[in-house]
C-alpha positions in Angstrom: 30.5 -23.9 17.4 29.4 -22.1 20.5 25.7 -21.9 21.3 25.6 -18.1 20.9 27.1 -18.4 17.4 24.5 -21.0 16.4 21.7 -18.7 17.6 23.2 -15.8 15.7 23.4 -17.8 12.5 19.9 -19.1 12.8 18.5 -15.7 13.7 20.3 -14.2 10.7 19.0 -16.9 8.3 15.4 -16.3 9.6 15.9 -12.6 9.1 17.1 -13.0 5.5 14.2 -15.4 4.7 11.7 -12.9 6.1 13.2 -10.1 4.1 13.1 -12.2 0.8 9.4 -13.2 1.6 8.6 -9.5 2.1 10.2 -8.4 -1.1 8.3 -11.2 -3.0 5.0 -10.2 -1.4 5.5 -6.5 -2.3 6.4 -7.4 -5.9 3.2 -9.5 -6.2 1.0 -6.8 -4.8 2.7 -4.2 -7.0 2.2 -6.4 -10.1 -1.6 -6.3 -9.8 -3.5 -4.0 -12.2 -5.1 -1.3 -10.2 -8.1 0.2 -12.1 -9.9 3.3 -10.8 -13.5 3.0 -9.6 -16.1 3.8 -12.2 -17.7 7.2 -12.0 -21.1 5.6 -11.3 -19.8 4.3 -8.0 -18.8 7.7 -6.6 -21.3 9.3 -4.2 -23.0 12.6 -5.1 -21.1 14.3 -2.3 -17.7 13.3 -3.7 -18.7 14.7 -7.2 -19.9 18.0 -5.7 -16.7 18.5 -3.7 -14.6 17.7 -6.8 -16.4 20.3 -8.9 -16.6 23.1 -6.2 -14.6 26.2 -7.2 -13.9 29.7 -5.7 -16.4 31.3 -8.2 -19.2 29.6 -6.3 -18.4 31.2 -2.9 -20.9 34.1 -3.6 -23.7 31.6 -4.0 -23.3 30.3 -0.4 
């Protein structure tokens, strides 16, 4: 085999291994159970912004 063909095969193999490793990593991260933060850990400012409505504009 010529040197350029060997380099191409090795590069392709490395690329395929990286792609498989990436897919496994994504699956592992996606498999985790993501739970929302408890309400007690939200700051007061976040709660106020979440409850603001257009009816309150006259109060400002």
